[in-house]
Biopython code that builds the backbone (N, CA, C, O; Angstrom):
import numpy as np
from Bio.PDB.StructureBuilder import StructureBuilder

atoms = [
    (1, "UNK", "N", (2.353, -2.948, -19.813)),
    (1, "UNK", "CA", (1.765, -3.566, -18.635)),
    (1, "UNK", "C", (2.889, -4.112, -17.740)),
    (1, "UNK", "O", (3.888, -4.644, -18.223)),
    (2, "UNK", "N", (2.698, -3.968, -16.456)),
    (2, "UNK", "CA", (3.701, -4.413, -15.497)),
    (2, "UNK", "C", (3.755, -5.940, -15.449)),
    (2, "UNK", "O", (2.741, -6.620, -15.607)),
    (3, "UNK", "N", (4.956, -6.458, -15.227)),
    (3, "UNK", "CA", (5.124, -7.904, -15.086)),
    (3, "UNK", "C", (4.584, -8.349, -13.731)),
    (3, "UNK", "O", (4.311, -7.524, -12.859)),
    (4, "UNK", "N", (4.437, -9.640, -13.568)),
    (4, "UNK", "CA", (3.978, -10.179, -12.286)),
    (4, "UNK", "C", (4.918, -9.756, -11.162)),
    (4, "UNK", "O", (4.468, -9.341, -10.094)),
    (5, "UNK", "N", (6.211, -9.861, -11.400)),
    (5, "UNK", "CA", (7.190, -9.464, -10.387)),
    (5, "UNK", "C", (7.023, -7.986, -10.014)),
    (5, "UNK", "O", (7.070, -7.630, -8.836)),
    (6, "UNK", "N", (6.830, -7.136, -11.013)),
    (6, "UNK", "CA", (6.636, -5.707, -10.750)),
    (6, "UNK", "C", (5.354, -5.460, -9.971)),
    (6, "UNK", "O", (5.344, -4.660, -9.035)),
    (7, "UNK", "N", (4.277, -6.134, -10.343)),
    (7, "UNK", "CA", (3.003, -5.945, -9.636)),
    (7, "UNK", "C", (3.126, -6.337, -8.173)),
    (7, "UNK", "O", (2.628, -5.634, -7.294)),
    (8, "UNK", "N", (3.788, -7.459, -7.909)),
    (8, "UNK", "CA", (3.987, -7.889, -6.524)),
    (8, "UNK", "C", (4.855, -6.882, -5.770)),
    (8, "UNK", "O", (4.602, -6.580, -4.604)),
    (9, "UNK", "N", (5.860, -6.377, -6.438)),
    (9, "UNK", "CA", (6.747, -5.386, -5.841)),
    (9, "UNK", "C", (5.987, -4.099, -5.517)),
    (9, "UNK", "O", (6.189, -3.515, -4.452)),
    (10, "UNK", "N", (5.124, -3.655, -6.416)),
    (10, "UNK", "CA", (4.331, -2.450, -6.188)),
    (10, "UNK", "C", (3.400, -2.637, -4.991)),
    (10, "UNK", "O", (3.267, -1.738, -4.161)),
    (11, "UNK", "N", (2.764, -3.786, -4.902)),
    (11, "UNK", "CA", (1.859, -4.055, -3.775)),
    (11, "UNK", "C", (2.607, -4.019, -2.458)),
    (11, "UNK", "O", (2.147, -3.417, -1.488)),
    (12, "UNK", "N", (3.767, -4.669, -2.426)),
    (12, "UNK", "CA", (4.577, -4.690, -1.213)),
    (12, "UNK", "C", (5.028, -3.283, -0.841)),
    (12, "UNK", "O", (5.027, -2.920, 0.335)),
    (13, "UNK", "N", (5.409, -2.497, -1.829)),
    (13, "UNK", "CA", (5.859, -1.132, -1.570)),
    (13, "UNK", "C", (4.735, -0.277, -0.996)),
    (13, "UNK", "O", (4.965, 0.520, -0.087)),
    (14, "UNK", "N", (3.531, -0.437, -1.515)),
    (14, "UNK", "CA", (2.388, 0.314, -1.001)),
    (14, "UNK", "C", (2.128, -0.078, 0.450)),
    (14, "UNK", "O", (1.945, 0.793, 1.301)),
    (15, "UNK", "N", (2.109, -1.368, 0.738)),
    (15, "UNK", "CA", (1.878, -1.808, 2.118)),
    (15, "UNK", "C", (2.947, -1.275, 3.065)),
    (15, "UNK", "O", (2.630, -0.794, 4.153)),
    (16, "UNK", "N", (4.208, -1.358, 2.656)),
    (16, "UNK", "CA", (5.297, -0.874, 3.507)),
    (16, "UNK", "C", (5.186, 0.624, 3.757)),
    (16, "UNK", "O", (5.394, 1.085, 4.880)),
    (17, "UNK", "N", (4.862, 1.382, 2.723)),
    (17, "UNK", "CA", (4.725, 2.833, 2.871)),
    (17, "UNK", "C", (3.579, 3.177, 3.821)),
    (17, "UNK", "O", (3.711, 4.068, 4.660)),
    (18, "UNK", "N", (2.471, 2.479, 3.689)),
    (18, "UNK", "CA", (1.329, 2.731, 4.570)),
    (18, "UNK", "C", (1.639, 2.320, 6.003)),
    (18, "UNK", "O", (1.239, 3.005, 6.945)),
    (19, "UNK", "N", (2.341, 1.218, 6.175)),
    (19, "UNK", "CA", (2.712, 0.748, 7.509)),
    (19, "UNK", "C", (3.657, 1.757, 8.178)),
    (19, "UNK", "O", (3.498, 2.075, 9.356)),
    (20, "UNK", "N", (4.631, 2.252, 7.424)),
    (20, "UNK", "CA", (5.535, 3.284, 7.968)),
    (20, "UNK", "C", (4.744, 4.518, 8.377)),
    (20, "UNK", "O", (4.980, 5.084, 9.445)),
    (21, "UNK", "N", (3.810, 4.937, 7.534)),
    (21, "UNK", "CA", (2.998, 6.117, 7.840)),
    (21, "UNK", "C", (2.185, 5.900, 9.109)),
    (21, "UNK", "O", (2.045, 6.807, 9.928)),
    (22, "UNK", "N", (1.652, 4.696, 9.266)),
    (22, "UNK", "CA", (0.879, 4.370, 10.466)),
    (22, "UNK", "C", (1.774, 4.410, 11.696)),
    (22, "UNK", "O", (1.397, 4.980, 12.720)),
    (23, "UNK", "N", (2.946, 3.813, 11.602)),
    (23, "UNK", "CA", (3.879, 3.780, 12.730)),
    (23, "UNK", "C", (4.339, 5.176, 13.121)),
    (23, "UNK", "O", (4.605, 5.443, 14.293)),
    (24, "UNK", "N", (4.432, 6.068, 12.136)),
    (24, "UNK", "CA", (4.873, 7.442, 12.390)),
    (24, "UNK", "C", (3.711, 8.384, 12.687)),
    (24, "UNK", "O", (3.909, 9.589, 12.840)),
    (25, "UNK", "N", (2.502, 7.837, 12.769)),
    (25, "UNK", "CA", (1.292, 8.625, 13.012)),
    (25, "UNK", "C", (1.091, 9.734, 11.988)),
    (25, "UNK", "O", (0.587, 10.810, 12.309)),
    (26, "UNK", "N", (1.494, 9.454, 10.744)),
    (26, "UNK", "CA", (1.261, 10.414, 9.670)),
    (26, "UNK", "C", (-0.138, 10.199, 9.117)),
    (26, "UNK", "O", (-0.567, 9.067, 8.892)),
    (27, "UNK", "N", (-0.824, 11.280, 8.908)),
    (27, "UNK", "CA", (-2.190, 11.184, 8.412)),
    (27, "UNK", "C", (-2.277, 11.248, 6.894)),
    (27, "UNK", "O", (-3.282, 10.840, 6.313)),
    (28, "UNK", "N", (-1.222, 11.762, 6.241)),
    (28, "UNK", "CA", (-1.284, 11.922, 4.792)),
    (28, "UNK", "C", (-0.908, 10.631, 4.085)),
    (28, "UNK", "O", (0.270, 10.358, 3.852)),
    (29, "UNK", "N", (-1.900, 9.857, 3.754)),
    (29, "UNK", "CA", (-1.687, 8.657, 2.946)),
    (29, "UNK", "C", (-2.478, 8.815, 1.647)),
    (29, "UNK", "O", (-3.187, 7.911, 1.205)),
    (30, "UNK", "N", (-2.328, 9.981, 1.068)),
    (30, "UNK", "CA", (-3.035, 10.259, -0.179)),
    (30, "UNK", "C", (-2.413, 9.477, -1.324)),
    (30, "UNK", "O", (-1.238, 9.111, -1.290)),
    (31, "UNK", "N", (-3.218, 9.235, -2.318)),
    (31, "UNK", "CA", (-2.725, 8.551, -3.502)),
    (31, "UNK", "C", (-1.603, 9.329, -4.168)),
    (31, "UNK", "O", (-0.648, 8.739, -4.673)),
    (32, "UNK", "N", (-1.714, 10.638, -4.169)),
    (32, "UNK", "CA", (-0.679, 11.476, -4.779)),
    (32, "UNK", "C", (0.640, 11.313, -4.027)),
    (32, "UNK", "O", (1.697, 11.170, -4.641)),
    (33, "UNK", "N", (0.574, 11.337, -2.709)),
    (33, "UNK", "CA", (1.810, 11.186, -1.927)),
    (33, "UNK", "C", (2.418, 9.805, -2.144)),
    (33, "UNK", "O", (3.628, 9.683, -2.334)),
    (34, "UNK", "N", (1.586, 8.764, -2.117)),
    (34, "UNK", "CA", (2.095, 7.413, -2.363)),
    (34, "UNK", "C", (2.756, 7.323, -3.735)),
    (34, "UNK", "O", (3.859, 6.795, -3.873)),
    (35, "UNK", "N", (2.073, 7.839, -4.735)),
    (35, "UNK", "CA", (2.611, 7.807, -6.096)),
    (35, "UNK", "C", (3.959, 8.516, -6.166)),
    (35, "UNK", "O", (4.912, 7.998, -6.749)),
    (36, "UNK", "N", (4.032, 9.703, -5.569)),
    (36, "UNK", "CA", (5.271, 10.478, -5.619)),
    (36, "UNK", "C", (6.377, 9.837, -4.788)),
    (36, "UNK", "O", (7.519, 9.747, -5.237)),
    (37, "UNK", "N", (6.040, 9.391, -3.571)),
    (37, "UNK", "CA", (7.045, 8.780, -2.688)),
    (37, "UNK", "C", (7.607, 7.491, -3.273)),
    (37, "UNK", "O", (8.801, 7.214, -3.160)),
    (38, "UNK", "N", (6.732, 6.706, -3.901)),
    (38, "UNK", "CA", (7.154, 5.407, -4.430)),
    (38, "UNK", "C", (7.599, 5.472, -5.887)),
    (38, "UNK", "O", (8.212, 4.531, -6.391)),
    (39, "UNK", "N", (7.300, 6.558, -6.552)),
    (39, "UNK", "CA", (7.671, 6.685, -7.954)),
    (39, "UNK", "C", (6.926, 5.719, -8.858)),
    (39, "UNK", "O", (7.470, 5.249, -9.858)),
    (40, "UNK", "N", (5.680, 5.423, -8.507)),
    (40, "UNK", "CA", (4.883, 4.480, -9.295)),
    (40, "UNK", "C", (4.040, 5.214, -10.333)),
    (40, "UNK", "O", (3.524, 6.298, -10.061)),
    (41, "UNK", "N", (3.903, 4.638, -11.498)),
    (41, "UNK", "CA", (2.939, 5.189, -12.447)),
    (41, "UNK", "C", (1.526, 5.109, -11.850)),
    (41, "UNK", "O", (1.196, 4.165, -11.132)),
    (42, "UNK", "N", (0.720, 6.091, -12.155)),
    (42, "UNK", "CA", (-0.621, 6.179, -11.578)),
    (42, "UNK", "C", (-1.440, 4.909, -11.809)),
    (42, "UNK", "O", (-2.132, 4.445, -10.903)),
    (43, "UNK", "N", (-1.366, 4.349, -13.012)),
    (43, "UNK", "CA", (-2.161, 3.152, -13.308)),
    (43, "UNK", "C", (-1.683, 1.949, -12.496)),
    (43, "UNK", "O", (-2.491, 1.106, -12.106)),
    (44, "UNK", "N", (-0.377, 1.863, -12.239)),
    (44, "UNK", "CA", (0.139, 0.747, -11.444)),
    (44, "UNK", "C", (-0.205, 0.905, -9.972)),
    (44, "UNK", "O", (-0.486, -0.081, -9.291)),
    (45, "UNK", "N", (-0.184, 2.148, -9.473)),
    (45, "UNK", "CA", (-0.612, 2.393, -8.096)),
    (45, "UNK", "C", (-2.081, 2.019, -7.944)),
    (45, "UNK", "O", (-2.457, 1.373, -6.966)),
    (46, "UNK", "N", (-2.910, 2.416, -8.895)),
    (46, "UNK", "CA", (-4.337, 2.103, -8.828)),
    (46, "UNK", "C", (-4.560, 0.594, -8.847)),
    (46, "UNK", "O", (-5.388, 0.077, -8.096)),
    (47, "UNK", "N", (-3.823, -0.113, -9.702)),
    (47, "UNK", "CA", (-3.969, -1.569, -9.770)),
    (47, "UNK", "C", (-3.539, -2.224, -8.466)),
    (47, "UNK", "O", (-4.194, -3.152, -7.990)),
    (48, "UNK", "N", (-2.443, -1.748, -7.887)),
    (48, "UNK", "CA", (-1.973, -2.303, -6.613)),
    (48, "UNK", "C", (-3.007, -2.065, -5.521)),
    (48, "UNK", "O", (-3.284, -2.956, -4.718)),
    (49, "UNK", "N", (-3.572, -0.875, -5.491)),
    (49, "UNK", "CA", (-4.571, -0.549, -4.465)),
    (49, "UNK", "C", (-5.845, -1.368, -4.642)),
    (49, "UNK", "O", (-6.437, -1.813, -3.659)),
    (50, "UNK", "N", (-6.269, -1.571, -5.888)),
    (50, "UNK", "CA", (-7.457, -2.413, -6.135)),
    (50, "UNK", "C", (-7.217, -3.828, -5.618)),
    (50, "UNK", "O", (-8.078, -4.411, -4.960)),
    (51, "UNK", "N", (-6.053, -4.369, -5.917)),
    (51, "UNK", "CA", (-5.724, -5.728, -5.474)),
    (51, "UNK", "C", (-5.711, -5.792, -3.947)),
    (51, "UNK", "O", (-6.343, -6.669, -3.358)),
    (52, "UNK", "N", (-5.000, -4.874, -3.309)),
    (52, "UNK", "CA", (-4.875, -4.887, -1.849)),
    (52, "UNK", "C", (-6.226, -4.670, -1.173)),
    (52, "UNK", "O", (-6.495, -5.253, -0.123)),
    (53, "UNK", "N", (-7.074, -3.836, -1.768)),
    (53, "UNK", "CA", (-8.419, -3.632, -1.228)),
    (53, "UNK", "C", (-9.230, -4.916, -1.348)),
    (53, "UNK", "O", (-9.980, -5.273, -0.440)),
    (54, "UNK", "N", (-9.077, -5.602, -2.467)),
    (54, "UNK", "CA", (-9.769, -6.877, -2.662)),
    (54, "UNK", "C", (-9.342, -7.929, -1.654)),
    (54, "UNK", "O", (-10.128, -8.804, -1.291)),
    (55, "UNK", "N", (-8.102, -7.847, -1.203)),
    (55, "UNK", "CA", (-7.592, -8.775, -0.186)),
    (55, "UNK", "C", (-7.974, -8.334, 1.226)),
    (55, "UNK", "O", (-7.709, -9.051, 2.191)),
    (56, "UNK", "N", (-8.591, -7.167, 1.354)),
    (56, "UNK", "CA", (-8.997, -6.663, 2.656)),
    (56, "UNK", "C", (-7.860, -6.047, 3.463)),
    (56, "UNK", "O", (-7.972, -5.893, 4.679)),
    (57, "UNK", "N", (-6.764, -5.693, 2.789)),
    (57, "UNK", "CA", (-5.595, -5.151, 3.488)),
    (57, "UNK", "C", (-5.585, -3.629, 3.539)),
    (57, "UNK", "O", (-4.961, -3.042, 4.422)),
    (58, "UNK", "N", (-6.270, -2.988, 2.599)),
    (58, "UNK", "CA", (-6.356, -1.529, 2.589)),
    (58, "UNK", "C", (-7.787, -1.111, 2.263)),
    (58, "UNK", "O", (-8.571, -1.875, 1.699)),
    (59, "UNK", "N", (-8.098, 0.124, 2.636)),
    (59, "UNK", "CA", (-9.330, 0.778, 2.207)),
    (59, "UNK", "C", (-8.924, 1.934, 1.321)),
    (59, "UNK", "O", (-7.958, 2.641, 1.609)),
    (60, "UNK", "N", (-9.662, 2.126, 0.243)),
    (60, "UNK", "CA", (-9.315, 3.156, -0.733)),
    (60, "UNK", "C", (-10.522, 4.049, -0.985)),
    (60, "UNK", "O", (-11.632, 3.570, -1.221)),
    (61, "UNK", "N", (-10.285, 5.348, -0.930)),
    (61, "UNK", "CA", (-11.256, 6.322, -1.419)),
    (61, "UNK", "C", (-10.782, 6.686, -2.811)),
    (61, "UNK", "O", (-9.648, 7.130, -2.992)),
    (62, "UNK", "N", (-11.649, 6.498, -3.798)),
    (62, "UNK", "CA", (-11.268, 6.696, -5.203)),
    (62, "UNK", "C", (-11.700, 8.056, -5.700)),
    (62, "UNK", "O", (-12.720, 8.593, -5.268)),
    (63, "UNK", "N", (-10.916, 8.612, -6.614)),
    (63, "UNK", "CA", (-11.311, 9.845, -7.293)),
    (63, "UNK", "C", (-12.298, 9.477, -8.396)),
    (63, "UNK", "O", (-12.541, 8.299, -8.656)),
    (64, "UNK", "N", (-12.853, 10.479, -9.032)),
    (64, "UNK", "CA", (-13.763, 10.220, -10.149)),
    (64, "UNK", "C", (-13.012, 9.673, -11.355)),
    (64, "UNK", "O", (-13.626, 9.161, -12.291)),
    (65, "UNK", "N", (-11.684, 9.780, -11.337)),
    (65, "UNK", "CA", (-10.858, 9.260, -12.436)),
    (65, "UNK", "C", (-10.333, 7.854, -12.130)),
    (65, "UNK", "O", (-9.452, 7.345, -12.824)),
    (66, "UNK", "N", (-10.889, 7.234, -11.078)),
    (66, "UNK", "CA", (-10.527, 5.868, -10.691)),
    (66, "UNK", "C", (-9.069, 5.741, -10.260)),
    (66, "UNK", "O", (-8.422, 4.722, -10.500)),
    (67, "UNK", "N", (-8.574, 6.781, -9.627)),
    (67, "UNK", "CA", (-7.246, 6.735, -9.020)),
    (67, "UNK", "C", (-7.424, 6.904, -7.516)),
    (67, "UNK", "O", (-8.400, 7.516, -7.082)),
    (68, "UNK", "N", (-6.506, 6.378, -6.714)),
    (68, "UNK", "CA", (-6.658, 6.472, -5.271)),
    (68, "UNK", "C", (-6.536, 7.909, -4.766)),
    (68, "UNK", "O", (-5.555, 8.598, -5.047)),
    (69, "UNK", "N", (-7.547, 8.350, -4.016)),
    (69, "UNK", "CA", (-7.479, 9.667, -3.372)),
    (69, "UNK", "C", (-6.825, 9.513, -2.007)),
    (69, "UNK", "O", (-5.902, 10.255, -1.670)),
    (70, "UNK", "N", (-7.299, 8.557, -1.227)),
    (70, "UNK", "CA", (-6.742, 8.249, 0.094)),
    (70, "UNK", "C", (-6.668, 6.734, 0.228)),
    (70, "UNK", "O", (-7.551, 6.012, -0.233)),
    (71, "UNK", "N", (-5.609, 6.270, 0.860)),
    (71, "UNK", "CA", (-5.408, 4.835, 1.069)),
    (71, "UNK", "C", (-5.005, 4.623, 2.522)),
    (71, "UNK", "O", (-4.099, 5.291, 3.021)),
    (72, "UNK", "N", (-5.673, 3.695, 3.201)),
    (72, "UNK", "CA", (-5.346, 3.400, 4.593)),
    (72, "UNK", "C", (-5.292, 1.894, 4.801)),
    (72, "UNK", "O", (-6.007, 1.130, 4.153)),
    (73, "UNK", "N", (-4.430, 1.491, 5.717)),
    (73, "UNK", "CA", (-4.362, 0.078, 6.080)),
    (73, "UNK", "C", (-5.582, -0.302, 6.899)),
    (73, "UNK", "O", (-6.041, 0.476, 7.735)),
    (74, "UNK", "N", (-6.099, -1.475, 6.665)),
    (74, "UNK", "CA", (-7.168, -2.016, 7.505)),
    (74, "UNK", "C", (-6.514, -2.688, 8.714)),
    (74, "UNK", "O", (-5.290, -2.795, 8.791)),
    (75, "UNK", "N", (-7.328, -3.130, 9.635)),
    (75, "UNK", "CA", (-6.811, -3.868, 10.785)),
    (75, "UNK", "C", (-6.058, -5.110, 10.309)),
    (75, "UNK", "O", (-4.990, -5.429, 10.833)),
    (76, "UNK", "N", (-6.602, -5.796, 9.336)),
    (76, "UNK", "CA", (-5.944, -6.994, 8.792)),
    (76, "UNK", "C", (-4.624, -6.633, 8.121)),
    (76, "UNK", "O", (-3.653, -7.383, 8.218)),
    (77, "UNK", "N", (-4.583, -5.495, 7.443)),
    (77, "UNK", "CA", (-3.344, -5.047, 6.825)),
    (77, "UNK", "C", (-2.262, -4.777, 7.862)),
    (77, "UNK", "O", (-1.102, -5.139, 7.666)),
    (78, "UNK", "N", (-2.641, -4.149, 8.954)),
    (78, "UNK", "CA", (-1.687, -3.893, 10.035)),
    (78, "UNK", "C", (-1.212, -5.202, 10.638)),
    (78, "UNK", "O", (-0.020, -5.370, 10.896)),
    (79, "UNK", "N", (-2.129, -6.128, 10.863)),
    (79, "UNK", "CA", (-1.749, -7.423, 11.430)),
    (79, "UNK", "C", (-0.761, -8.151, 10.517)),
    (79, "UNK", "O", (0.208, -8.737, 10.999)),
    (80, "UNK", "N", (-0.995, -8.118, 9.219)),
    (80, "UNK", "CA", (-0.087, -8.784, 8.284)),
    (80, "UNK", "C", (1.294, -8.138, 8.323)),
    (80, "UNK", "O", (2.307, -8.837, 8.350)),
    (81, "UNK", "N", (1.338, -6.821, 8.326)),
    (81, "UNK", "CA", (2.630, -6.128, 8.341)),
    (81, "UNK", "C", (3.370, -6.369, 9.660)),
    (81, "UNK", "O", (4.593, -6.510, 9.664)),
    (82, "UNK", "N", (2.644, -6.418, 10.769)),
    (82, "UNK", "CA", (3.275, -6.712, 12.055)),
    (82, "UNK", "C", (3.839, -8.126, 12.078)),
    (82, "UNK", "O", (4.925, -8.357, 12.610)),
    (83, "UNK", "N", (3.106, -9.069, 11.503)),
    (83, "UNK", "CA", (3.583, -10.455, 11.447)),
    (83, "UNK", "C", (4.862, -10.544, 10.614)),
    (83, "UNK", "O", (5.793, -11.260, 10.982)),
    (84, "UNK", "N", (4.910, -9.828, 9.504)),
    (84, "UNK", "CA", (6.121, -9.821, 8.671)),
    (84, "UNK", "C", (7.286, -9.194, 9.417)),
    (84, "UNK", "O", (8.417, -9.671, 9.320)),
    (85, "UNK", "N", (7.018, -8.120, 10.167)),
    (85, "UNK", "CA", (8.072, -7.465, 10.945)),
    (85, "UNK", "C", (8.598, -8.401, 12.033)),
    (85, "UNK", "O", (9.808, -8.493, 12.240)),
    (86, "UNK", "N", (7.698, -9.091, 12.723)),
    (86, "UNK", "CA", (8.112, -10.040, 13.754)),
    (86, "UNK", "C", (8.948, -11.169, 13.156)),
    (86, "UNK", "O", (9.926, -11.608, 13.762)),
    (87, "UNK", "N", (8.566, -11.636, 11.971)),
    (87, "UNK", "CA", (9.310, -12.711, 11.302)),
    (87, "UNK", "C", (10.720, -12.255, 10.947)),
    (87, "UNK", "O", (11.685, -12.997, 11.128)),
    (88, "UNK", "N", (10.834, -11.021, 10.438)),
    (88, "UNK", "CA", (12.161, -10.485, 10.102)),
    (88, "UNK", "C", (13.034, -10.351, 11.351)),
    (88, "UNK", "O", (14.225, -10.660, 11.318)),
    (89, "UNK", "N", (12.437, -9.891, 12.445)),
    (89, "UNK", "CA", (13.178, -9.717, 13.696)),
    (89, "UNK", "C", (13.631, -11.065, 14.249)),
    (89, "UNK", "O", (14.726, -11.179, 14.799)),
    (90, "UNK", "N", (12.793, -12.075, 14.103)),
    (90, "UNK", "CA", (13.137, -13.409, 14.606)),
    (90, "UNK", "C", (14.291, -14.019, 13.827)),
    (90, "UNK", "O", (15.100, -14.764, 14.380)),
    (91, "UNK", "N", (14.364, -13.696, 12.532)),
    (91, "UNK", "CA", (15.465, -14.220, 11.711)),
    (91, "UNK", "C", (16.769, -13.495, 12.008)),
    (91, "UNK", "O", (17.858, -13.984, 11.705)),
    (92, "UNK", "N", (16.632, -12.306, 12.616)),
    (92, "UNK", "CA", (17.820, -11.558, 13.027)),
    (92, "UNK", "C", (18.329, -10.689, 12.011)),
    (92, "UNK", "O", (19.327, -10.003, 12.230)),
]
sb = StructureBuilder()
sb.init_structure("model")
sb.init_model(0)
sb.init_chain("A")
sb.init_seg("    ")
for serial, (resi, resn, name, xyz) in enumerate(atoms, 1):
    if name == "N":
        sb.init_residue(resn, " ", resi, " ")
    sb.init_atom(name, np.array(xyz, "f"), 0.0, 1.0, " ", f" {name:<3s}", serial, name[0])
structure = sb.get_structure()
């Protein structure tokens, strides 16, 4: 089982990957692509997506095997990522 630090890291990585995809107007935010791009174990990706969906930051279409088929940022997810980007830019 992943540690708390790892789980938080996985969630952040998923959000960042989805935000980059949104900024680049990429439509492929499939669970398979996220898993491969981030190098996450399938169960950890699924757990991260469940958590983020529960927070209202992403929407997930699930496969019959309870793994993410498609993952997209919600409006709130985009707002959170933009706020983090603005904060980083302000710090220089």
